[in-house]
C-alpha positions in Angstrom: 25.1 9.1 -54.8 25.4 5.5 -56.4 26.0 2.5 -54.0 29.5 0.9 -54.1 28.0 -2.4 -52.9 26.2 -5.0 -54.8 23.9 -6.3 -52.4 22.5 -5.7 -49.1 24.4 -8.5 -47.4 27.6 -6.9 -48.5 26.5 -3.7 -46.9 25.5 -5.0 -43.8 28.8 -6.9 -43.5 30.7 -3.6 -44.1 29.0 -1.6 -41.6 29.3 -4.5 -38.9 33.0 -4.5 -39.6 33.4 -0.7 -39.6 31.9 -0.5 -36.1 33.8 -3.5 -34.7 37.0 -2.2 -35.9 36.4 1.0 -33.9 35.0 -0.6 -30.9 38.0 -2.5 -30.0 39.6 0.6 -28.4 36.6 1.7 -26.3 36.8 0.7 -22.7 34.4 2.2 -20.0 36.1 3.0 -16.5 34.6 0.5 -13.8 33.2 3.6 -11.8 31.7 5.2 -14.8 28.1 5.4 -13.3 29.6 6.5 -9.9 31.2 9.4 -11.7 28.2 10.2 -13.8 26.0 10.4 -10.7 28.4 12.7 -8.9 28.6 15.1 -12.2 24.6 15.3 -12.3 24.5 17.1 -8.9 20.9 15.6 -8.5 19.2 14.1 -5.6 19.9 10.3 -6.2 16.6 9.3 -4.3 14.8 11.1 -7.0 17.0 11.0 -10.0 18.8 7.7 -9.7 21.3 7.0 -12.4 20.1 3.7 -13.1 17.1 5.4 -14.5 19.3 7.4 -16.8 21.3 4.3 -17.7 18.0 2.4 -18.7 16.7 5.5 -20.9 20.1 5.4 -22.7 20.2 1.7 -23.5 16.4 1.8 -24.2 16.9 4.6 -26.5 19.8 2.9 -28.3 17.7 -0.4 -28.4 14.5 1.3 -29.8 15.0 4.5 -31.8 18.8 4.8 -32.3 20.9 3.2 -34.9 19.0 0.4 -36.0 21.8 -0.8 -38.0 23.5 -1.7 -34.7 20.6 -4.2 -33.4 23.1 -7.0 -34.2 26.1 -5.3 -32.4 24.4 -4.3 -29.0 27.7 -4.5 -27.2 29.2 -1.9 -29.5 26.5 0.6 -28.8 26.6 0.2 -25.0 30.5 0.8 -25.3 30.0 3.7 -27.4 27.6 5.4 -24.9 30.0 4.3 -22.0 32.8 6.1 -23.3 31.1 9.2 -24.2 29.6 9.3 -20.5 33.1 8.8 -19.1 34.4 11.8 -21.1 31.4 13.9 -20.5 31.7 12.9 -16.5 35.1 14.8 -16.5 33.7 18.2 -17.2 32.4 20.8 -14.8 28.6 20.2 -15.5 26.5 18.4 -18.1 25.2 20.8 -21.1 21.5 20.2 -21.8 20.7 20.1 -25.3 17.8 20.2 -27.6 15.7 17.1 -27.8 16.5 14.9 -30.8 13.8 13.1 -32.8 14.4 9.5 -33.6 13.4 9.7 -37.4 16.1 9.4 -39.9 15.9 12.8 -41.2 16.7 14.1 -37.8 20.3 12.9 -37.7 21.1 14.2 -41.3 23.9 16.5 -41.5 22.0 19.8 -42.2 20.3 19.4 -39.0 23.4 19.5 -36.9 23.3 23.2 -36.2 22.1 23.9 -32.7 18.9 26.1 -32.1 20.1 29.6 -30.9 18.5 29.3 -27.6 19.9 26.3 -26.9 23.4 27.3 -27.9 22.9 30.7 -26.0 22.0 28.9 -22.9 25.3 27.1 -22.6 28.3 28.4 -20.6 30.6 30.2 -22.9 33.6 28.4 -21.2 32.3 25.0 -21.8 33.9 23.0 -24.5 31.6 22.1 -27.5 30.7 18.7 -27.7 32.5 16.3 -30.3 30.6 16.1 -33.5 32.0 13.6 -36.2 30.4 13.6 -39.5 31.7 10.6 -41.7 31.1 9.6 -45.2 28.7 6.5 -45.5 28.9 5.3 -49.1 25.6 3.5 -49.3 22.0 5.0 -50.0 20.2 2.5 -47.8 20.7 1.1 -44.2 19.8 -2.4 -43.2 17.5 -2.9 -40.1 17.4 -6.6 -39.3 15.9 -7.7 -42.8 14.2 -4.3 -43.2 15.8 -2.1 -45.8 14.9 1.8 -45.4 15.6 4.7 -47.5 17.8 7.3 -46.0 17.5 10.5 -48.1 20.8 11.9 -47.0 24.6 11.4 -48.0 26.1 11.9 -44.7 25.2 10.2 -41.3 26.4 11.4 -38.0 28.2 8.5 -36.1 28.0 7.4 -32.8 29.7 10.3 -30.7 26.8 12.7 -31.7 24.1 10.1 -31.5 24.9 9.0 -27.9 25.5 12.7 -26.7 21.8 13.3 -28.0 20.5 10.3 -26.2 22.1 11.1 -22.9 20.7 14.8 -23.2 17.4 13.3 -23.6 17.9 11.2 -20.6 18.6 14.1 -18.5 16.5 16.3 -19.8 13.8 15.8 -17.3 16.4 16.5 -14.5 17.4 19.6 -15.8 13.9 20.8 -16.0 13.8 21.3 -12.4 16.6 24.0 -12.8 15.6 25.5 -16.1 12.8 27.9 -17.0 10.1 26.2 -19.0 10.6 27.9 -22.2 14.0 25.8 -22.2 12.5 22.4 -21.4 10.9 20.3 -23.8 8.5 17.3 -22.9 10.2 14.1 -23.7 8.9 11.7 -26.3 7.3 8.4 -25.3 9.5 5.3 -26.8 7.6 3.2 -29.1 5.5 0.8 -27.0 5.9 2.6 -23.7 3.6 4.8 -21.7 4.3 8.5 -22.1 6.2 10.0 -19.2 5.3 13.3 -18.0 7.8 16.1 -17.9 9.6 16.9 -14.7 8.0 20.1 -13.4 9.6 23.3 -14.0 10.3 25.4 -10.9 12.3 28.8 -10.9 16.0 28.2 -10.1 17.2 29.1 -6.6 14.1 29.2 -4.7 14.1 28.2 -1.0 11.1 26.7 0.8 10.8 24.3 3.9 8.9 21.2 3.4 6.7 20.8 6.4 5.3 17.4 6.7 1.4 17.1 6.8 -0.3 16.8 10.0 -1.4 13.3 10.6 -4.7 12.1 12.1 -4.6 12.3 16.0 -6.9 9.7 18.1 -8.5 11.8 20.8 -8.0 8.7 22.9 -4.1 9.9 22.8 -4.6 13.7 22.5 -8.0 15.4 22.2 -6.5 19.2 22.2 -5.4 20.9 19.1 -3.3 24.1 19.7 -2.2 26.4 17.1 -1.0 30.2 16.5 -3.6 32.1 14.2 -2.4 33.1 10.6 -3.5 35.9 8.3 -0.4 35.5 5.8 -1.6 34.5 2.2 1.8 34.6 0.4 2.0 31.0 -0.3 -1.0 31.3 -2.3 0.2 34.6 -4.0 3.5 33.0 -5.1 1.8 29.9 -6.5 -0.7 32.3 -8.8 2.6 34.2 -9.8 4.3 30.9 -10.8 1.5 29.8 -13.0 1.2 33.3 -14.9 4.9 33.1 -15.6 4.4 29.5 -17.0 6.2 27.8 -14.0 4.6 24.7 -12.1 3.5 25.2 -8.6 6.2 23.4 -6.2 4.6 21.5 -3.7 6.9 22.3 -1.1 6.0 26.0 -1.2 2.2 25.0 -0.4 1.1 26.3 3.0 -2.4 25.1 3.1 -3.4 27.6 5.9 -2.1 30.4 3.8 -4.3 29.3 0.7 -7.3 29.0 3.0 -6.9 32.6 4.5 -6.3 34.2 0.8 -10.2 34.2 0.8 -13.0 36.5 2.2 -15.4 34.2 3.6 -17.6 37.3 4.5 -17.9 36.4 8.2 -20.3 38.6 10.3 -18.3 41.1 12.7 -18.5 40.7 16.4 -21.1 42.5 18.2 -18.9 44.9 20.0 -15.0 45.8 19.3 -13.3 44.0 22.2 -13.1 40.3 20.8 -13.7 38.1 18.0 -16.6 36.6 16.3 -16.1 32.8 16.5 -18.3 30.8 13.9 -18.2 26.9 13.0 -19.7 24.8 10.5 -20.0 21.0 10.4 -20.5 19.2 7.1 -19.9 15.5 5.5 -16.4 15.2 4.0 -16.6 15.9 0.1 -14.0 13.2 -0.7 -14.7 10.6 2.0 -17.9 9.5 3.2 -16.5 8.0 6.5 -15.1 11.5 7.6 -16.4 15.0 8.4 -15.0 18.4 7.7 -15.4 21.1 10.3 -14.4 24.9 9.6 -13.8 27.3 12.4 -13.4 31.0 11.8 -12.2 33.9 13.8 -13.3 37.4 12.7 -11.5 40.2 14.4 -13.3 43.6 15.5 -12.8 46.7 13.1 -11.6 49.4 15.3 -10.3 52.9 14.4 -7.1 53.8 16.1 -5.6 57.2 15.6 -2.3 56.3 17.2 0.9 57.6 15.3 3.0 55.2 13.5 6.9 55.0 13.5 7.7 53.1 10.4 11.2 52.2 9.4 11.6 50.7 5.7 14.5 48.2 5.2 15.5 48.5 1.5 17.5 45.4 -0.3 19.8 47.1 -2.3 21.9 44.2 -3.3 22.6 42.7 -6.7 20.0 40.1 -6.8 17.3 42.7 -6.8 18.6 43.4 -10.4 16.6 40.7 -11.5 13.4 41.4 -13.3 11.4 44.5 -11.7 12.3 43.9 -8.1 13.7 47.1 -7.5 10.7 48.9 -9.3 8.2 46.9 -7.1 10.1 47.6 -4.1 10.4 51.4 -4.8 6.7 51.6 -5.6 6.0 49.8 -2.5 8.2 52.1 -0.3 6.6 55.3 -2.0 3.1 53.9 -1.4 3.9 53.6 2.4 5.4 57.1 2.4 2.2 58.5 0.6 0.0 56.9 3.0 1.3 58.0 6.2 -0.2 61.1 8.0 1.7 64.2 9.2 1.8 62.7 12.7 3.7 59.8 11.7 7.3 59.4 11.1 9.6 57.2 8.5 12.9 56.2 8.3 14.7 54.5 5.5 17.7 52.2 5.7 19.5 50.7 2.6 21.8 47.8 2.6 24.0 45.3 0.3 26.9 43.8 2.1 26.4 46.5 4.6 24.5 49.5 5.4 24.7 52.5 2.9 25.0 55.2 5.2 24.6 57.8 2.6 21.1 56.7 1.8 20.1 56.3 5.6 17.6 58.9 6.7 16.6 58.7 10.2 12.9 59.3 11.2 11.4 62.1 10.1 8.3 63.7 8.4 6.8 61.3 5.5 6.8 64.4 3.3 10.4 65.2 3.8 12.5 65.5 0.6 15.4 63.6 2.1 13.0 60.4 2.6 11.5 60.8 -1.1 14.9 61.2 -2.4 16.5 58.2 -0.6 13.4 55.8 -1.8 14.1 57.0 -5.5 17.6 56.2 -5.3 17.2 52.5 -4.7 19.5 50.5 -6.8 20.7 47.0 -7.1 24.6 46.5 -6.5 26.6 44.2 -4.1 26.1 41.1 -1.7 23.1 40.8 0.7 23.4 41.3 4.5 20.0 41.2 5.9 21.5 40.9 9.4 23.2 44.5 9.0 20.1 46.2 7.4 17.7 44.8 10.1 20.4 45.7 12.9 20.3 49.2 11.7 16.7 49.3 11.4 15.9 48.3 15.0 18.8 50.7 16.3 16.8 53.6 14.5 13.4 52.3 15.5 14.1 51.8 19.3 15.4 55.3 19.4 12.0 56.8 17.8 10.2 54.4 20.1 11.6 55.9 23.4 11.0 59.4 21.9 7.5 58.6 21.0 6.2 55.9 23.3 2.6 56.4 22.2 3.1 55.0 18.8 3.0 51.8 17.0 6.4 50.8 15.7 6.8 49.0 12.4 10.0 47.6 10.6 9.4 46.9 7.1 11.9 44.7 5.1 11.3 45.0 1.0 13.7 42.2 0.0 14.1 38.7 -2.1 15.5 37.4 1.0 18.7 35.9 -0.4 20.9 36.6 2.4 24.3 35.6 1.8 26.7 37.8 4.1 26.9 37.3 7.9 23.8 35.5 9.6 21.7 33.9 6.8 19.3 32.0 9.3 16.2 33.8 10.3 16.6 32.9 14.0 20.2 34.3 14.1 19.1 37.4 12.5 16.3 37.9 14.9 18.7 37.3 17.9 21.3 39.8 16.5 18.4 42.4 16.0 16.4 41.2 19.2 13.5 43.6 20.5 13.5 43.4 24.3 10.3 45.8 24.8 7.3 43.3 25.0 4.8 46.0 26.1 5.5 48.4 23.1 6.9 45.9 20.2 8.6 46.5 17.1 6.7 44.6 14.5 8.5 43.2 11.6 6.7 43.0 8.4 8.4 41.4 5.4 7.5 41.9 1.7 8.9 39.4 -0.7 9.8 40.4 -4.4 10.9 38.4 -7.3 10.4 34.8 -8.3 14.0 33.2 -9.5 16.7 33.5 -6.5 14.1 34.0 -4.0 14.0 32.8 -0.3 10.7 32.2 1.1 11.8 30.6 4.3 13.9 33.5 5.5 11.1 36.2 4.8 8.3 33.9 6.5 10.2 33.0 9.7 11.2 36.6 10.1 7.8 37.7 10.2 6.4 34.8 12.1 8.9 35.2 14.8 9.2 39.0 14.5 5.6 39.8 15.6 4.5 40.8 12.2 3.1 39.5 8.9 4.6 38.3 5.4 3.2 39.4 2.0 4.3 38.9 -1.6 4.2 41.6 -4.2 4.3 40.5 -7.9 3.5 43.9 -9.7 3.9 47.5 -9.3 0.1 47.8 -9.3 0.0 45.3 -6.5 2.2 47.2 -4.5 0.4 50.6 -4.8 -3.1 48.7 -4.2 -1.5 46.8 -0.8 -0.4 50.0 0.7 -2.9 52.5 -0.5 -3.8 54.8 2.3 -7.0 52.9 3.4 -5.7 49.6 3.1 -2.2 50.3 5.1 -4.0 52.2 7.6 -6.2 49.0 8.4 -3.1 46.7 8.2 -1.1 48.8 10.4 -3.5 48.9 13.3 -3.1 45.9 15.3 -6.1 44.4 16.9 -4.5 41.6 18.8 -1.0 40.4 19.4 0.3 36.9 20.4 -3.1 35.4 19.1 -3.6 31.5 19.3 -6.6 29.1 19.5 -7.1 25.8 21.3 -9.7 23.4 20.4 -10.5 20.6 22.6 -12.5 17.5 20.9 -15.3 15.7 22.7 -13.4 12.0 22.7 -16.9 10.4 23.2 -18.1 11.7 19.8 -14.9 12.1 17.7 -12.7 9.4 17.3 -9.7 11.2 15.6 -8.8 14.7 14.3 -6.5 16.1 11.7 -5.6 19.8 11.0 -5.3 21.1 7.5 -2.2 23.1 7.3 -1.0 25.4 9.9 2.2 22.8 10.1 4.5 25.5 11.5 1.9 27.2 13.6 1.0 24.2 15.6 2.4 24.8 19.3 2.4 22.6 22.3 -0.8 22.5 24.4 1.3 23.9 27.5 2.3 26.9 25.5 -1.4 28.1 25.2 -1.3 29.7 28.6 2.1 31.6 27.8 2.3 35.0 26.0 4.8 34.6 23.2 5.8 36.7 20.5 5.7 34.2 17.7 1.8 33.9 18.0 0.1 36.0 15.3 -0.5 39.5 15.2 -4.2 40.2 13.8 -4.8 43.3 12.1 -8.1 45.3 12.7 -11.0 43.7 10.8 -8.9 40.4 9.7 -10.4 37.1 9.5 -8.5 33.7 10.3 -9.9 30.3 9.2 -9.2 26.8 10.0 -10.4 23.5 8.6 -10.3 20.1 10.2 -10.9 16.5 9.1 -12.6 14.5 11.7 -13.4 11.0 12.1 -16.7 10.0 14.4 -17.4 7.1 16.7 -20.5 5.0 15.8 -22.4 6.5 18.7 -22.0 9.9 17.1 -23.0 8.8 13.7 -26.3 7.5 15.4 -27.0 11.2 16.2 -26.8 12.4 12.6 -30.2 14.0 12.3 -29.3 16.1 15.5 -27.3 19.1 16.2 -24.3 18.1 18.4 -21.3 19.9 20.1 -18.1 18.3 18.9 -15.6 20.6 20.4 -14.7 23.6 22.5 -12.9 26.5 21.3 -10.7 28.9 23.4 -9.0 31.8 21.9 -6.4 34.0 23.6 -4.6 37.1 22.6 -3.0 40.3 24.1 -4.6 43.6 23.4 -2.3 45.4 21.2 -3.1 49.0 22.6 -2.7 48.0 26.5 -0.8 44.9 26.7 -3.8 43.2 28.7 -4.3 39.4 28.2 -7.7 38.3 27.1 -9.7 35.0 26.2 -12.7 34.0 24.4 -14.9 30.8 24.1 -17.2 29.1 21.7 -18.3 25.7 20.8 -18.2 23.8 17.6 -21.7 22.7 16.9 -23.6 21.3 13.7 -25.5 18.5 12.2 -23.9 15.6 11.0 -26.2 14.7 8.0 -25.4 18.0 6.1 -23.6 17.6 2.9 -21.3 20.8 1.8 -23.6 21.7 -0.9 -26.7 21.5 1.2 -25.2 24.3 3.6 -26.3 27.0 1.3 -22.9 28.6 1.6 -21.0 28.6 -1.5 -18.0 30.3 0.1 -18.0 27.3 2.7 -17.5 25.0 -0.4 -15.0 27.2 -2.0 -13.0 27.2 1.4 -13.3 23.6 1.9 -12.0 22.9 -1.9 -9.2 25.3 -1.4 -8.2 23.6 2.1 -8.5 20.1 0.6 -6.7 20.9 -2.6 -3.7 22.7 -1.2 -3.3 19.9 1.4 -3.3 17.2 -1.3 -1.2 18.9 -3.6 1.4 19.8 -0.9 2.0 16.1 -0.4 2.5 15.3 -4.2 6.1 14.3 -3.5 4.9 11.5 -1.3 5.4 8.8 -4.3 2.9 6.3 -2.7 0.0 8.7 -2.5 0.1 10.1 -6.0 -2.6 8.1 -7.6 -5.0 9.1 -4.5 -3.9 12.7 -4.6 -4.6 12.7 -8.5 -8.3 11.3 -7.8 -8.9 13.7 -5.0 -7.8 16.5 -7.0 -9.8 15.5 -10.2 -12.8 15.5 -7.9 -12.3 18.7 -6.3 -11.9 20.2 -9.8 -15.4 19.1 -10.7 -16.7 20.2 -7.5 -15.3 23.6 -8.1 -16.7 23.7 -11.6 -20.1 23.5 -10.1 -19.7 26.5 -8.1 -19.5 28.8 -11.3 -23.0 29.9 -11.2 -22.8 31.2 -7.9 -19.1 32.4 -7.7 -18.1 32.7 -11.3 -18.3 36.4 -11.2 -15.5 36.4 -8.3 -11.9 37.0 -9.7 -10.7 34.9 -6.8 -12.6 32.1 -7.9 -11.7 32.1 -11.4 -7.9 32.4 -10.4 -8.3 29.5 -8.2 -10.1 27.5 -10.8 -7.1 28.4 -13.0 -4.8 27.1 -10.5 -6.7 23.9 -9.6 -6.9 22.7 -13.2 -3.0 22.8 -13.4 -2.7 21.1 -10.2 -5.0 18.1 -11.1 -3.3 18.1 -14.6 0.2 17.9 -13.0 -0.9 15.2 -10.4 -2.6 13.2 -13.2 0.6 13.1 -15.2 2.4 11.9 -12.2 -0.1 9.1 -11.1 1.1 5.7 -12.3 -0.9 4.1 -15.2 -4.1 2.4 -14.2 -3.4 -1.8 -14.3 -4.8 -3.4 -17.2 -8.0 -5.3 -16.7 -7.1 -7.9 -19.6 -9.9 -7.0 -21.7 -9.7 -5.4 -25.3 -11.0 -2.2 -25.9 
């Protein structure tokens, strides 16, 4: 198309007049940015609108409409009026990222990608797209003339919309699956900004603050409930395999630690625990030491019969993905693993109990039980309280009929309670078990990724005298509840199990427990039998790591074996209700490095503990650089174990996880300060 202008100066004047004329009617409301922040519905502390504003203006200045460099006020006004109009809609629409090259704003490129268009709500109005004739072949950028190989150019409405979409795209990534999220491009001359982490939508976790160092002069005693759960680790691994980032809030370090088998020796007899301890120099901080304490329960055979009540979530959210298939497979595996002397009942619930599918306790081989399990299907709302109330009524009835049996209530759900009580403590209060001598043990089995409530399921199990697992596939469901595995898990060795570590204040200056944030309890409660203290199945092991700082007088004894603490363990014998206790010492040499212990599993456990602990604090902005440094160092140390542990699937899985964790921390860490020297 031939130019209608005789010179570049005439062309520049015409364009300036064109935009200035249209800008006369553009007015932004005074409360524009407050309205924008409200419409974003994002936490202002992490995603302040000022950052969005800065990105918009920066993009307009550096990447968009260079012809407007002499009229910056026009660009600001255009963006303001667009944002004001967008702020009145129900929600922002997040579009595909737009490149800054001139070709990207050509008319043929205006068609939205199918995936982006499909992801937008059908009822939302389409963004206004205005294409106007620009009767020139060249556009002036200051004094530089660039060729534009198109005949039509999108005017400010489209350009500013794309800038806004780029600016909020990182914020949207926290609510959109990663397939729909693209990493934002760095502006010219600016450092690359890491994309916001992608997490499954509508997931619920509790952000427990990490335990601080405690001076022994103030408190030399650490008391906590043991823990054999490992769901936090299983969830994280499942997320990575589904292309999501690991959510730091989801990390409970003790569950990562206890996901691994450290091959402790069994106790010499079957009445108690084998307590082992190790002391080594800290792998990240030369001024500190690391202590591991392991509690290995005896393996016992117990032929007592079982009363099992399955509580199956049949609500609509269970229709997402393969949750129903996993829950059905787990329920069927439990049924098949039970023996003729055991009894099984089934309860389905949505907004209430589905009485037509309820089967009271009967033989596991009964046709009614098998048929009820196979008829699990999703529909309706989620009333966990109603399902558990009915299950407790049935379980209490069969317990009175068969007092010699162990009693399990097993909830299979995604935890998304939205009818009646939704708080775990309110639900437990409603379904309260008053028989402490022959308790009902509540096991929770979580399924699903999106729309998942980890807090509800974890707390129900912890305070319901049971344990919590997560199932990712039907194969995992069958393996978890195979006959041998299920019989071991369903044979309780110890109830209400807790430990107390008393540090020697003459040697230990301060101490810090890694993880166990929601398992730490008061020192006074140690003498009390409480249901929220852990149930330990037959043959199960629990591990705890401490970071400690020693006095100088202790360091002077580095070449000797010293006793740093005393350990006491208390529990209730599951079969008799008798209270028991056991004591041991924490002893070791202070000059031994981790790699000199000759135990690669100890090294692995230390790396797992420290990695989970550090990564769980990734949202502590002032510590990101330190976290990034620590995770990178731990990643290198883990790689050195490949010769001894490389054949273990658990090692390979964790190495895969730590690589992603370290990379994310590095991406979020601030850039290193310049030294002032050239490269």
